[in-house]
All heavy atoms as an XYZ file, in Angstrom:
891
protein
N     186.715    -21.119     -1.136
C     185.400    -20.479     -1.100
C     184.622    -21.016      0.094
O     184.503    -22.229      0.269
C     184.614    -20.767     -2.403
C     183.207    -20.250     -2.316
C     185.316    -20.182     -3.594
N     184.136    -20.123      0.920
C     183.303    -20.515      2.050
C     181.882    -20.749      1.544
O     181.277    -19.865      0.959
C     183.313    -19.428      3.107
N     181.383    -21.962      1.745
C     180.064    -22.304      1.222
C     178.958    -22.176      2.259
O     177.802    -22.335      1.940
C     180.089    -23.720      0.639
C     181.101    -23.934     -0.490
C     181.040    -25.369     -0.991
C     180.863    -22.960     -1.623
N     179.337    -21.907      3.511
C     178.341    -21.692      4.544
C     177.720    -22.958      5.099
O     176.731    -22.904      5.819
N     178.287    -24.111      4.753
C     177.773    -25.382      5.240
C     178.940    -26.366      5.325
O     179.895    -26.282      4.544
C     176.638    -25.916      4.328
C     177.150    -26.305      2.967
C     175.901    -27.065      4.959
N     178.872    -27.280      6.270
C     179.897    -28.299      6.424
C     179.848    -29.264      5.244
O     178.774    -29.730      4.865
C     179.675    -29.083      7.742
O     179.675    -28.152      8.818
C     180.743    -30.121      7.953
N     181.015    -29.563      4.703
C     181.109    -30.523      3.604
C     181.307    -31.911      4.205
O     182.096    -32.072      5.136
C     182.305    -30.192      2.676
C     182.238    -28.739      2.188
C     182.370    -31.163      1.507
C     180.999    -28.381      1.424
N     180.609    -32.898      3.700
C     180.752    -34.275      4.164
C     182.238    -34.639      4.166
O     182.944    -34.372      3.189
C     179.955    -35.211      3.252
C     179.894    -36.636      3.735
C     179.059    -36.975      4.788
C     180.676    -37.616      3.146
C     178.996    -38.293      5.238
C     180.620    -38.925      3.592
C     179.781    -39.262      4.636
N     182.749    -35.218      5.264
C     184.193    -35.400      5.440
C     184.952    -36.066      4.289
O     186.040    -35.641      3.956
C     184.286    -36.234      6.718
C     183.051    -35.899      7.469
C     181.994    -35.665      6.425
N     184.421    -37.095      3.657
C     185.164    -37.785      2.605
C     184.787    -37.319      1.200
O     185.235    -37.906      0.211
C     184.957    -39.299      2.718
O     183.588    -39.616      2.512
N     183.985    -36.261      1.109
C     183.546    -35.772     -0.203
C     184.724    -35.198     -0.989
O     185.618    -34.577     -0.435
C     182.462    -34.720     -0.034
N     184.702    -35.429     -2.299
C     185.746    -34.965     -3.211
C     185.161    -33.847     -4.076
O     184.127    -34.038     -4.723
C     186.228    -36.130     -4.113
C     187.235    -35.645     -5.138
C     186.796    -37.259     -3.268
N     185.834    -32.697     -4.089
C     185.378    -31.567     -4.900
C     185.496    -31.925     -6.380
O     186.549    -32.356     -6.841
C     186.208    -30.325     -4.582
C     185.848    -29.131     -5.410
C     184.634    -28.484     -5.231
C     186.720    -28.650     -6.379
C     184.295    -27.376     -5.987
C     186.395    -27.549     -7.142
C     185.182    -26.901     -6.944
N     184.403    -31.764     -7.124
C     184.392    -32.085     -8.546
C     184.385    -30.853     -9.438
O     184.817    -30.923    -10.580
C     183.173    -32.960     -8.887
C     183.089    -34.288     -8.144
C     181.818    -35.020     -8.524
C     184.322    -35.134     -8.407
N     183.878    -29.746     -8.947
C     183.861    -28.525     -9.741
C     182.782    -27.571     -9.296
O     181.893    -27.923     -8.519
N     182.897    -26.339     -9.800
C     181.855    -25.345     -9.547
C     181.364    -24.853    -10.893
O     182.110    -24.820    -11.871
C     182.367    -24.200     -8.687
O     183.266    -23.398     -9.402
N     180.109    -24.482    -10.931
C     179.450    -24.146    -12.183
C     178.591    -22.904    -12.020
O     178.022    -22.679    -10.957
C     178.585    -25.329    -12.645
C     179.376    -26.599    -12.758
C     179.494    -27.450    -11.672
C     180.038    -26.914    -13.925
C     180.245    -28.610    -11.747
C     180.793    -28.073    -14.023
C     180.900    -28.919    -12.932
N     178.478    -22.134    -13.083
C     177.656    -20.940    -13.097
C     176.189    -21.351    -13.086
O     175.741    -22.057    -13.979
C     177.974    -20.118    -14.350
C     177.232    -18.812    -14.403
O     176.302    -18.562    -13.633
N     177.635    -17.962    -15.314
N     175.472    -20.898    -12.071
C     174.053    -21.219    -11.952
C     173.177    -20.111    -12.548
O     171.976    -20.261    -12.662
C     173.684    -21.439    -10.491
N     173.811    -18.990    -12.901
C     173.048    -17.852    -13.408
C     172.801    -16.838    -12.308
O     172.917    -17.137    -11.120
N     172.510    -15.628    -12.687
C     172.202    -14.523    -11.780
C     173.255    -14.358    -10.682
O     172.934    -14.062     -9.528
C     170.801    -14.683    -11.189
C     169.719    -14.582    -12.238
C     168.335    -14.423    -11.657
O     168.130    -14.479    -10.459
N     167.376    -14.184    -12.529
N     174.521    -14.555    -11.027
C     175.603    -14.343    -10.080
C     175.813    -15.470     -9.086
O     176.657    -15.371     -8.204
N     175.061    -16.561     -9.213
C     175.212    -17.694     -8.310
C     176.097    -18.768     -8.939
O     176.220    -18.851    -10.157
C     173.860    -18.342     -8.002
C     173.012    -17.579     -7.033
C     171.758    -18.362     -6.715
O     170.924    -18.579     -7.583
N     171.633    -18.782     -5.465
N     176.681    -19.589     -8.080
C     177.429    -20.761     -8.507
C     176.910    -21.947     -7.708
O     176.383    -21.788     -6.611
C     178.929    -20.601     -8.265
C     179.526    -19.488     -9.114
C     181.036    -19.509     -9.115
N     181.630    -20.591     -9.860
C     181.677    -20.690    -11.206
N     181.137    -19.753    -11.944
N     182.261    -21.708    -11.792
N     177.045    -23.133     -8.271
C     176.803    -24.330     -7.471
C     178.049    -25.180     -7.509
O     178.852    -25.106     -8.429
C     175.533    -25.081     -7.879
C     175.522    -25.682     -9.261
C     175.964    -26.982     -9.478
C     175.031    -24.962    -10.346
C     175.938    -27.535    -10.746
C     174.999    -25.510    -11.610
C     175.452    -26.804    -11.800
O     175.429    -27.351    -13.056
N     178.237    -25.950     -6.454
C     179.457    -26.710     -6.224
C     179.101    -28.182     -6.106
O     178.193    -28.538     -5.341
C     180.145    -26.216     -4.948
C     180.521    -24.755     -5.061
C     179.586    -23.751     -4.817
C     181.797    -24.384     -5.455
C     179.906    -22.413     -4.957
C     182.138    -23.042     -5.595
C     181.188    -22.066     -5.347
O     181.509    -20.734     -5.501
N     179.792    -29.025     -6.865
C     179.539    -30.465     -6.840
C     180.663    -31.192     -6.116
O     181.842    -30.892     -6.315
C     179.438    -31.036     -8.255
C     178.222    -30.700     -9.081
C     178.248    -31.475    -10.393
C     176.930    -30.977     -8.336
N     180.252    -32.170     -5.310
C     181.177    -33.033     -4.595
C     180.726    -34.468     -4.819
O     179.530    -34.755     -4.789
C     181.152    -32.729     -3.091
C     181.612    -31.349     -2.748
C     180.735    -30.269     -2.811
C     182.926    -31.124     -2.358
C     181.154    -28.987     -2.502
C     183.360    -29.841     -2.040
C     182.474    -28.770     -2.120
N     181.666    -35.354     -5.030
C     181.358    -36.767     -5.157
C     181.701    -37.477     -3.871
O     182.618    -37.084     -3.151
N     180.967    -38.529     -3.575
C     181.254    -39.311     -2.378
C     180.921    -40.777     -2.607
O     180.031    -41.102     -3.396
C     180.491    -38.764     -1.152
O     180.763    -39.582     -0.029
C     179.024    -38.693     -1.391
N     181.664    -41.629     -1.919
C     181.399    -43.066     -1.996
C     180.391    -43.487     -0.932
O     179.976    -44.634     -0.895
C     182.702    -43.874     -1.826
O     183.322    -43.505     -0.608
C     183.651    -43.627     -2.998
N     179.994    -42.559     -0.076
C     178.971    -42.852      0.936
C     177.621    -43.052      0.239
O     177.385    -42.536     -0.852
C     178.880    -41.714      1.942
N     176.744    -43.764      0.894
C     175.422    -44.015      0.315
C     174.541    -42.769      0.405
O     174.778    -41.879      1.229
C     174.736    -45.176      1.042
O     174.318    -44.763      2.331
N     173.529    -42.747     -0.414
C     172.529    -41.682     -0.398
C     171.943    -41.558      1.011
O     171.876    -40.457      1.571
C     171.429    -42.001     -1.420
C     170.266    -41.064     -1.378
C     170.319    -39.845     -2.031
C     169.109    -41.396     -0.696
C     169.240    -38.960     -1.992
C     168.028    -40.533     -0.655
C     168.100    -39.313     -1.300
N     171.539    -42.681      1.593
C     170.927    -42.673      2.928
C     171.890    -42.115      3.977
O     171.476    -41.351      4.858
C     170.470    -44.082      3.311
N     173.172    -42.479      3.887
C     174.156    -41.977      4.851
C     174.312    -40.458      4.741
O     174.428    -39.769      5.753
C     175.513    -42.646      4.659
C     175.531    -44.085      5.161
O     174.586    -44.505      5.874
O     176.500    -44.800      4.839
N     174.331    -39.928      3.523
C     174.468    -38.478      3.351
C     173.235    -37.736      3.854
O     173.358    -36.684      4.487
C     174.752    -38.115      1.889
C     176.197    -37.715      1.662
C     177.121    -38.880      1.748
C     176.350    -36.979      0.384
N     172.060    -38.269      3.582
C     170.833    -37.630      4.062
C     170.838    -37.609      5.597
O     170.559    -36.576      6.206
C     169.572    -38.331      3.503
C     168.312    -37.844      4.221
C     169.458    -38.098      1.998
N     171.206    -38.718      6.208
C     171.279    -38.788      7.670
C     172.304    -37.793      8.210
O     172.041    -37.088      9.192
C     171.635    -40.223      8.121
O     170.600    -41.097      7.668
C     171.768    -40.310      9.626
N     173.451    -37.715      7.568
C     174.502    -36.788      7.987
C     173.989    -35.343      7.956
O     174.128    -34.606      8.924
C     175.724    -36.944      7.078
C     176.826    -35.956      7.360
C     177.717    -36.170      8.401
C     176.973    -34.803      6.590
C     178.734    -35.265      8.675
C     177.985    -33.889      6.854
C     178.861    -34.127      7.891
O     179.863    -33.219      8.153
N     173.387    -34.931      6.834
C     172.933    -33.546      6.715
C     171.713    -33.249      7.574
O     171.526    -32.117      8.000
C     172.750    -33.137      5.248
C     174.094    -32.770      4.671
C     174.803    -33.652      3.882
C     174.695    -31.557      4.994
C     176.071    -33.326      3.403
C     175.954    -31.224      4.535
C     176.634    -32.118      3.743
O     177.880    -31.790      3.301
N     170.908    -34.237      7.877
C     169.815    -34.018      8.842
C     170.394    -33.626     10.190
O     169.866    -32.755     10.870
C     168.953    -35.270      8.981
C     167.970    -35.429      7.860
C     167.115    -36.658      8.040
N     166.063    -36.666      7.032
C     165.356    -37.731      6.721
N     165.558    -38.881      7.347
N     164.427    -37.652      5.798
N     171.498    -34.276     10.579
C     172.138    -33.963     11.846
C     172.874    -32.637     11.820
O     172.735    -31.819     12.728
N     173.642    -32.384     10.775
C     174.436    -31.156     10.674
C     173.535    -29.930     10.576
O     173.785    -28.916     11.225
C     175.380    -31.232      9.441
C     175.972    -29.873      9.103
C     176.492    -32.235      9.684
N     172.510    -30.017      9.750
C     171.635    -28.859      9.508
C     170.459    -28.793     10.476
O     169.713    -27.815     10.471
C     171.125    -28.878      8.065
C     172.215    -28.799      6.992
C     171.614    -29.011      5.608
C     172.958    -27.477      7.073
N     170.271    -29.844     11.252
C     169.146    -29.917     12.197
C     167.824    -29.632     11.478
O     166.996    -28.845     11.910
C     169.349    -28.969     13.367
C     170.707    -29.162     14.015
C     170.661    -29.081     15.485
C     171.986    -29.253     16.168
N     172.859    -30.282     15.743
N     167.680    -30.317     10.346
C     166.521    -30.137      9.470
C     166.264    -31.477      8.772
O     167.210    -32.164      8.397
C     166.855    -29.054      8.448
C     165.701    -28.700      7.521
O     164.625    -29.322      7.612
O     165.880    -27.803      6.688
N     165.023    -31.824      8.588
C     164.690    -33.086      7.914
C     164.873    -32.983      6.403
O     165.026    -33.986      5.733
C     163.257    -33.498      8.235
C     163.100    -33.866      9.697
C     161.898    -34.698     10.008
N     161.697    -35.870      9.205
C     162.341    -37.038      9.349
N     163.266    -37.161     10.265
N     162.064    -38.063      8.591
N     164.824    -31.773      5.868
C     164.907    -31.632      4.427
C     163.688    -32.222      3.758
O     162.685    -32.524      4.414
N     163.775    -32.392      2.444
C     162.626    -32.906      1.696
C     163.096    -33.835      0.594
O     164.012    -33.504     -0.165
C     161.858    -31.742      1.074
C     160.670    -32.154      0.266
C     159.945    -30.978     -0.374
O     160.333    -29.809     -0.146
O     158.999    -31.238     -1.128
N     162.466    -35.018      0.517
C     162.722    -35.928     -0.587
C     161.984    -35.362     -1.792
O     160.760    -35.396     -1.850
C     162.244    -37.344     -0.259
C     162.526    -38.394     -1.315
C     164.031    -38.605     -1.501
C     161.861    -39.713     -0.940
N     162.731    -34.803     -2.748
C     162.139    -34.120     -3.888
C     161.720    -35.116     -4.960
O     160.694    -34.935     -5.617
C     163.130    -33.081     -4.463
C     162.523    -32.309     -5.611
C     163.582    -32.126     -3.381
N     162.520    -36.161     -5.154
C     162.219    -37.226     -6.118
C     162.507    -38.563     -5.463
O     163.481    -38.708     -4.737
C     163.089    -37.113     -7.379
C     162.865    -35.866     -8.173
C     163.794    -34.835     -8.151
C     161.727    -35.706     -8.958
C     163.598    -33.678     -8.879
C     161.515    -34.549     -9.681
C     162.457    -33.542     -9.644
O     162.251    -32.393    -10.354
N     161.642    -39.555     -5.774
C     161.854    -40.913     -5.283
C     162.842    -41.677     -6.160
O     163.653    -42.431     -5.672
C     160.541    -41.699     -5.249
C     159.610    -41.233     -4.145
O     160.114    -40.827     -3.085
O     158.390    -41.271     -4.351
N     162.691    -41.515     -7.479
C     163.490    -42.303     -8.411
C     163.895    -41.453     -9.609
O     163.034    -41.088    -10.381
C     162.688    -43.513     -8.870
N     165.160    -41.131     -9.741
C     166.246    -41.365     -8.795
C     166.079    -40.478     -7.560
O     165.543    -39.375     -7.647
C     167.509    -40.988     -9.572
C     167.045    -40.021    -10.605
C     165.632    -40.400    -10.932
N     166.555    -40.973     -6.448
C     166.366    -40.278     -5.181
C     167.149    -38.965     -5.138
O     168.334    -38.932     -5.451
C     166.790    -41.173     -4.023
N     166.448    -37.895     -4.787
C     167.040    -36.564     -4.622
C     166.443    -35.968     -3.348
O     165.221    -35.881     -3.211
C     166.738    -35.639     -5.824
C     167.274    -34.238     -5.574
C     167.307    -36.211     -7.109
N     167.310    -35.593     -2.415
C     166.874    -35.015     -1.145
C     167.473    -33.621     -1.025
O     168.668    -33.451     -1.251
C     167.351    -35.896      0.020
C     166.581    -35.697      1.263
N     165.573    -36.543      1.652
C     166.644    -34.741      2.218
C     165.065    -36.126      2.802
N     165.698    -35.027      3.158
N     166.650    -32.640     -0.652
C     167.091    -31.250     -0.635
C     166.874    -30.621      0.739
O     165.837    -30.828      1.365
C     166.321    -30.476     -1.697
C     166.792    -29.104     -1.950
S     165.888    -28.484     -3.415
C     166.421    -26.808     -3.402
N     167.885    -29.848      1.148
C     167.826    -29.098      2.401
C     167.990    -27.620      2.066
O     168.990    -27.236      1.443
C     168.976    -29.503      3.333
C     168.965    -30.948      3.730
C     169.600    -31.901      2.949
C     168.327    -31.354      4.893
C     169.613    -33.233      3.315
C     168.323    -32.685      5.270
C     168.964    -33.628      4.478
N     167.052    -26.792      2.456
C     167.174    -25.346      2.259
C     168.152    -24.785      3.277
O     168.100    -25.144      4.462
C     165.821    -24.658      2.418
C     164.851    -25.006      1.301
O     165.317    -25.233      0.167
O     163.638    -25.059      1.570
N     169.045    -23.885      2.831
C     170.006    -23.271      3.752
C     169.956    -21.745      3.704
O     170.830    -21.084      4.232
C     171.449    -23.772      3.514
C     171.917    -23.470      2.089
C     171.563    -25.257      3.842
C     173.399    -23.726      1.860
N     168.941    -21.218      3.075
C     168.784    -19.771      2.997
C     167.479    -19.437      2.304
O     166.798    -20.311      1.781
N     167.168    -18.174      2.307
C     165.924    -17.715      1.698
C     166.093    -17.528      0.194
O     167.059    -16.915     -0.252
C     165.496    -16.407      2.350
C     164.111    -16.003      1.971
C     163.624    -14.864      2.848
N     162.811    -14.007      2.011
C     162.799    -12.707      2.051
N     163.568    -12.079      2.908
N     162.026    -12.016      1.257
N     165.153    -18.053     -0.577
C     165.175    -17.909     -2.033
C     164.579    -16.560     -2.409
O     163.480    -16.220     -2.009
C     164.384    -19.036     -2.691
C     164.327    -18.928     -4.183
C     165.490    -18.941     -4.940
C     163.117    -18.821     -4.842
C     165.445    -18.855     -6.330
C     163.059    -18.731     -6.228
C     164.223    -18.744     -6.965
N     165.348    -15.788     -3.164
C     164.882    -14.485     -3.659
C     164.792    -14.579     -5.179
O     165.800    -14.511     -5.871
C     165.842    -13.394     -3.238
C     165.940    -13.238     -1.737
C     166.994    -12.203     -1.366
N     167.264    -12.195      0.043
C     166.696    -11.379      0.919
N     165.812    -10.503      0.526
N     167.026    -11.454      2.190
N     163.577    -14.752     -5.659
C     163.332    -14.984     -7.085
C     163.904    -13.883     -7.971
O     164.387    -14.147     -9.075
C     161.830    -15.137     -7.330
C     161.493    -15.587     -8.724
C     160.013    -15.874     -8.904
O     159.285    -16.008     -7.893
O     159.596    -15.963    -10.057
N     163.881    -12.651     -7.487
C     164.349    -11.533     -8.302
C     165.863    -11.508     -8.474
O     166.377    -10.882     -9.395
C     163.859    -10.194     -7.728
C     164.465     -9.811     -6.387
C     163.882    -10.508     -5.165
O     162.906    -11.280     -5.300
O     164.414    -10.280     -4.066
N     166.596    -12.197     -7.599
C     168.055    -12.133     -7.680
C     168.761    -13.489     -7.675
O     169.983    -13.530     -7.679
C     168.595    -11.284     -6.525
O     168.264    -11.884     -5.289
N     168.006    -14.574     -7.673
C     168.614    -15.903     -7.612
C     168.052    -16.826     -8.681
O     166.865    -16.761     -9.007
C     168.358    -16.556     -6.246
C     168.987    -15.858     -5.089
S     168.545    -16.714     -3.555
C     169.704    -15.969     -2.444
N     168.913    -17.693     -9.185
C     168.474    -18.715    -10.131
C     168.033    -19.974     -9.385
O     167.131    -20.686     -9.825
C     169.606    -19.049    -11.097
N     168.686    -20.274     -8.253
C     168.402    -21.459     -7.461
C     168.299    -21.085     -5.988
O     168.996    -20.180     -5.536
C     169.533    -22.494     -7.602
C     169.600    -23.135     -8.941
C     170.475    -22.662     -9.912
C     168.811    -24.230     -9.254
C     170.546    -23.248    -11.161
C     168.875    -24.826    -10.499
C     169.745    -24.341    -11.448
N     167.493    -21.814     -5.223
C     167.452    -21.563     -3.787
C     168.753    -22.028     -3.132
O     169.315    -23.058     -3.532
C     166.269    -22.399     -3.307
C     166.005    -23.397     -4.358
C     166.545    -22.851     -5.635
N     169.258    -21.286     -2.148
C     170.421    -21.758     -1.404
C     170.077    -23.114     -0.770
O     169.070    -23.223     -0.061
C     170.641    -20.690     -0.346
C     169.974    -19.468     -0.903
C     168.803    -19.984     -1.678
N     170.893    -24.121     -1.061
C     170.518    -25.471     -0.637
C     171.691    -26.437     -0.654
O     172.712    -26.198     -1.285
C     169.417    -26.009     -1.551
O     169.887    -26.012     -2.898
N     171.455    -27.548      0.036
C     172.306    -28.729     -0.039
C     171.419    -29.807     -0.647
O     170.338    -30.095     -0.121
C     172.797    -29.173      1.358
C     173.514    -30.509      1.271
C     173.692    -28.111      1.965
N     171.851    -30.379     -1.759
C     171.076    -31.411     -2.440
C     171.916    -32.677     -2.523
O     173.072    -32.638     -2.931
C     170.666    -30.946     -3.848
O     169.940    -29.719     -3.740
C     169.794    -31.977     -4.536
N     171.311    -33.796     -2.140
C     171.962    -35.097     -2.195
C     171.283    -35.894     -3.306
O     170.054    -36.005     -3.328
C     171.823    -35.831     -0.834
C     172.466    -37.211     -0.895
C     172.403    -34.993      0.292
N     172.104    -36.434     -4.242
C     171.555    -37.150     -5.394
C     172.139    -38.559     -5.475
O     173.351    -38.743     -5.390
C     171.899    -36.411     -6.686
C     171.327    -35.013     -6.748
C     171.722    -34.326     -8.037
C     171.174    -32.905     -8.086
N     171.448    -32.258     -9.370
N     171.252    -39.545     -5.662
C     171.655    -40.946     -5.806
C     171.914    -41.238     -7.285
O     170.999    -41.170     -8.090
C     170.556    -41.851     -5.266
C     170.868    -43.329     -5.383
O     171.985    -43.682     -5.830
O     170.004    -44.141     -5.020
N     173.150    -41.556     -7.616
C     173.507    -41.862     -8.999
C     173.627    -43.359     -9.261
O     174.157    -43.766    -10.287
C     174.804    -41.139     -9.395
C     174.518    -39.757     -9.925
C     174.318    -38.695     -9.056
C     174.409    -39.519    -11.288
C     174.025    -37.426     -9.523
C     174.116    -38.256    -11.769
C     173.927    -37.215    -10.880
O     173.634    -35.965    -11.356
N     173.108    -44.194     -8.352
C     173.131    -45.638     -8.575
C     171.759    -46.181     -8.947
O     171.608    -47.370     -9.212
C     173.635    -46.389     -7.321
O     172.748    -46.132     -6.229
C     175.048    -45.956     -6.966
N     170.759    -45.309     -8.982
C     169.392    -45.724     -9.266
C     169.318    -46.393    -10.638
O     170.009    -45.998    -11.584
C     168.469    -44.504     -9.223
C     167.054    -44.822     -9.547
C     166.127    -45.339     -8.688
C     166.401    -44.656    -10.796
N     164.940    -45.495     -9.333
C     165.081    -45.088    -10.641
C     166.808    -44.193    -12.038
C     164.160    -45.078    -11.664
C     165.884    -44.181    -13.073
C     164.576    -44.619    -12.876
N     168.503    -47.413    -10.745
C     168.285    -48.093    -12.020
C     169.502    -48.859    -12.518
O     169.661    -49.075    -13.713
N     170.381    -49.240    -11.591
C     171.553    -50.015    -11.975
C     172.707    -49.200    -12.530
O     173.690    -49.758    -13.023
N     172.612    -47.886    -12.445
C     173.694    -47.023    -12.931
C     174.933    -47.224    -12.062
O     174.838    -47.491    -10.881
C     173.274    -45.564    -12.896
C     172.015    -45.249    -13.677
C     172.353    -44.841    -15.092
C     171.166    -44.316    -15.843
N     170.225    -45.262    -16.323
N     176.095    -47.029    -12.646
C     177.356    -47.227    -11.939
C     177.770    -46.070    -11.072
O     178.732    -46.168    -10.324
N     177.094    -44.948    -11.182
C     177.458    -43.772    -10.404
C     177.876    -42.633    -11.318
O     177.970    -42.780    -12.534
N     178.159    -41.505    -10.722
C     178.571    -40.290    -11.438
C     180.042    -40.442    -11.807
O     180.890    -40.698    -10.954
C     178.365    -39.084    -10.516
C     178.581    -37.745    -11.157
C     177.522    -37.050    -11.733
C     179.842    -37.154    -11.166
C     177.719    -35.799    -12.299
C     180.036    -35.904    -11.731
C     178.971    -35.235    -12.303
O     179.171    -33.999    -12.859
N     180.350    -40.295    -13.061
C     181.711    -40.482    -13.554
C     182.665    -39.463    -12.958
O     182.400    -38.263    -12.961
C     181.710    -40.358    -15.082
C     182.995    -40.735    -15.799
C     183.358    -42.190    -15.551
C     182.841    -40.491    -17.292
N     183.778    -39.947    -12.434
C     184.809    -39.068    -11.879
C     185.425    -38.287    -13.044
O     185.901    -38.891    -14.009
C     185.882    -39.893    -11.153
C     186.841    -39.039    -10.366
O     187.110    -37.898    -10.703
N     187.380    -39.618     -9.312
N     185.412    -36.960    -12.988
C     185.940    -36.168    -14.100
C     187.468    -36.238    -14.252
O     188.003    -35.835    -15.274
C     185.486    -34.745    -13.786
C     185.274    -34.725    -12.320
C     184.863    -36.113    -11.935
N     188.153    -36.773    -13.249
C     189.606    -36.904    -13.320
C     189.922    -38.292    -13.878
O     189.726    -39.304    -13.195
C     190.265    -36.694    -11.938
C     191.773    -36.874    -12.029
C     189.902    -35.336    -11.378
N     190.375    -38.323    -15.116
C     190.648    -39.588    -15.801
C     191.657    -40.429    -15.010
O     192.703    -39.939    -14.601
C     191.189    -39.299    -17.194
C     191.403    -40.531    -17.995
C     191.864    -40.202    -19.391
N     191.228    -41.156    -20.268
C     190.675    -40.874    -21.405
N     190.696    -39.658    -21.872
N     190.118    -41.814    -22.123
N     191.322    -41.694    -14.782
C     192.192    -42.619    -14.071
C     192.155    -42.502    -12.559
O     192.802    -43.269    -11.867
N     191.424    -41.524    -12.028
C     191.345    -41.336    -10.572
C     190.431    -42.377     -9.941
O     189.572    -42.957    -10.603
C     190.848    -39.932    -10.248
N     190.642    -42.596     -8.660
C     189.797    -43.510     -7.898
C     188.999    -42.718     -6.879
O     189.540    -41.788     -6.283
C     190.654    -44.564     -7.199
C     191.272    -45.555     -8.165
C     190.235    -46.305     -8.981
O     189.242    -46.789     -8.450
N     190.444    -46.367    -10.287
N     187.742    -43.016     -6.695
C     187.008    -44.028     -7.434
C     186.696    -43.556     -8.848
O     186.648    -42.348     -9.106
C     185.727    -44.198     -6.626
C     185.493    -42.843     -6.029
C     186.884    -42.297     -5.743
N     186.442    -44.487     -9.725
C     186.104    -44.140    -11.103
C     184.717    -43.512    -11.183
O     184.445    -42.693    -12.060
C     186.172    -45.382    -11.987
N     183.844    -43.896    -10.253
C     182.476    -43.365    -10.203
C     182.065    -43.124     -8.750
O     182.497    -43.829     -7.858
C     181.490    -44.334    -10.855
C     181.733    -44.479    -12.345
C     180.732    -45.457    -12.958
N     180.887    -45.502    -14.386
C     180.248    -44.722    -15.249
N     179.385    -43.840    -14.817
N     180.449    -44.833    -16.546
N     181.232    -42.114     -8.579
C     180.713    -41.771     -7.251
C     179.244    -42.166     -7.174
O     178.436    -41.683     -7.979
C     180.840    -40.269     -7.002
C     182.257    -39.789     -6.940
C     182.845    -39.179     -8.039
C     183.004    -39.939     -5.783
C     184.148    -38.725     -7.992
C     184.311    -39.489     -5.722
C     184.888    -38.887     -6.830
N     178.871    -42.995     -6.200
C     177.467    -43.378     -6.089
C     176.548    -42.224     -5.700
O     175.386    -42.195     -6.071
C     177.450    -44.452     -5.000
C     178.827    -44.603     -4.499
C     179.727    -43.703     -5.272
N     177.100    -41.259     -4.956
C     176.272    -40.160     -4.459
C     176.956    -38.827     -4.731
O     178.162    -38.691     -4.566
C     176.038    -40.316     -2.943
O     175.620    -41.651     -2.664
C     174.984    -39.352     -2.445
N     176.165    -37.866     -5.172
C     176.665    -36.515     -5.454
C     176.013    -35.535     -4.483
O     174.823    -35.631     -4.175
C     176.352    -36.101     -6.908
C     177.164    -36.957     -7.886
C     176.614    -34.622     -7.151
C     178.659    -36.742     -7.827
N     176.820    -34.607     -4.044
C     176.386    -33.535     -3.154
C     176.484    -32.231     -3.943
O     177.526    -31.934     -4.521
C     177.330    -33.516     -1.956
C     177.146    -32.484     -0.881
C     175.796    -32.650     -0.213
C     178.257    -32.642      0.143
N     175.390    -31.503     -4.024
C     175.373    -30.208     -4.718
C     175.061    -29.124     -3.699
O     174.077    -29.210     -2.983
C     174.318    -30.212     -5.814
C     174.151    -28.857     -6.483
C     173.036    -28.886     -7.506
O     173.119    -29.593     -8.481
N     171.982    -28.118     -7.260
N     175.922    -28.112     -3.656
C     175.707    -27.015     -2.711
C     175.549    -25.716     -3.490
O     176.383    -25.362     -4.321
C     176.884    -26.907     -1.725
C     176.959    -28.196     -0.910
C     176.714    -25.689     -0.820
C     178.104    -28.289      0.035
N     174.448    -25.024     -3.218
C     174.207    -23.678     -3.726
C     174.254    -22.786     -2.494
O     173.322    -22.782     -1.692
C     172.839    -23.541     -4.427
C     172.651    -22.114     -4.922
C     172.699    -24.535     -5.568
N     175.385    -22.077     -2.301
C     175.495    -21.262     -1.086
C     174.546    -20.062     -1.105
O     174.140    -19.607     -2.169
C     176.952    -20.801     -1.087
C     177.459    -21.000     -2.455
C     176.584    -22.007     -3.135
N     174.225    -19.613      0.086
C     173.456    -18.371      0.205
C     174.368    -17.232     -0.229
O     175.522    -17.173      0.168
C     172.987    -18.177      1.637
N     173.900    -16.351     -1.073
C     174.717    -15.250     -1.569
C     174.696    -14.090     -0.594
O     173.882    -14.071      0.326
C     174.227    -14.773     -2.950
O     172.853    -14.426     -2.844
C     174.395    -15.853     -3.994
N     175.557    -13.123     -0.821
C     175.619    -11.931      0.040
C     174.244    -11.313      0.165
O     173.509    -11.204     -0.809
C     176.603    -10.937     -0.532
N     173.923    -10.905      1.358
C     172.637    -10.258      1.589
C     171.524    -11.237      1.886
O     170.395    -10.851      2.098
N     171.841    -12.543      1.905
C     170.828    -13.533      2.238
C     171.060    -14.006      3.658
O     172.174    -14.322      4.009
C     170.919    -14.757      1.309
O     171.462    -14.382      0.066
C     169.596    -15.398      1.100
N     170.048    -14.066      4.489
C     170.245    -14.503      5.875
C     170.654    -15.968      5.962
O     170.381    -16.744      5.111
C     168.885    -14.267      6.517
C     167.910    -14.111      5.431
C     168.672    -13.724      4.212
């Protein structure tokens, strides 16, 4: 599936999920830090994005126009810190796989057909 955005090089695909209204979102786990992913996507997307939450840290980059009448979520790249508050990270859904937990999660909601 073409997501319309570069995936962080060491990111591991974790799954895709129904977001509603014909959209899907795609999760990737990475051992890179939250700060490293934000810096990477600032460079790739040539956009500063927005820190949506401080704790736990969530940074979002818009990658398309949100159409409320036909979309459940805005097309975006979202970086989430899963180590906040001493948490071990996002559990790897593949039992016994390494790493067992991902400190940072990347969520991509691609722009759907008809979106610039």
